[in-house]
DOVO-899776 format. One record per residue (C-alpha): x, y, z. Coordinates in pm, whole numbers, plus 50000, padded with zeros to 5 digits. Layout:
XYZ ...
***
This chain:
590438157194064 587518141794246 586418142594613 584218113594720 582548103595045 582468065395027 585418041794984 583548020594730 582898051394516 586558060894537 587708026694417 585108025294136 586078059994011 589778051694018 589138019393827 587048037193562 589698064093519 592438037993476 590408018093220 589808049293013 593338063093056 592158094293236 594518111993473 592508117693788 593248123294155 590578110694392 590258124694745 588038109795010 585908131795234 582568149095269 582098180595062 582288209695101 584848204695381 586858179295178 587418205294906 589448228795126 593138227595042 592768208694715 594678221994414 592798241894147 590858220793896 590158224593524 586628211793575 584198204093858 581508177193851 578808178894119 576328150394140 573108160794305 573498198194280 573948207094649 574328244794623 576678248294921 579008222194773 578778236594423 579428272494535 582388261394749 583858240494466 583578269794225 585118293994474 588018271194568 588798254994233 587888283894000 587308258993717 586658268293356 583958241493331 581318230093581 578988200193526 576048192493754 573578163493746 570118167493897 567078145493943 564578172294054 563198195493787 562828223094049 566618223794098 567348230793731 566438267893736 568098273494074 571318256993961 571378275193626 570988307893818 573818298394055 576098290893759 575158323293584 575738342593906 579268328393918 580038340093564 579258308093373 577238304693054 574758278193172 573358251892935 571738218192988 569898187692868 567488162393012 568458126192947 565928097892953 566458060792909 563918032792882 564307995592938 562767969992707 560077950192895 558257919292776 554507919192728 552197889292685 552117875192333 555787881792263 555377919492238 557597944892410 557197979292560 559558006392677 559558012093053 560828046993133 563588050793389 564138081693602 565358110493388 568388131193481 569178167193404 572758175893310 573708212393339 577078226593250 578668260293254 581778274193087 583638306193153 
***
């Protein structure tokens, strides 16, 4: 189950789910209001780590697994504490990718892209 705000996101998510043979219901709306009345979920994914949205999703869906992506390092501790406070064992990783960039003389360098933190919790 997935609640999304923008139509383009909804269509992209549906297409990805179909290509990978994943059963997924997509609902359009702005969280946390869009979450009210949705059926319980096995898992919740929250991009951005908005604590009001995350706490509402956990309360309404009561999922076994929660996954959150964050860009700001300051949000990592806060979000881990929120998960732990809701009875989840919080874990996480920081993912970093670099693009290959050309340098003069045929050499190359790695140009770092913005890292992302992925936190998850399981009950």
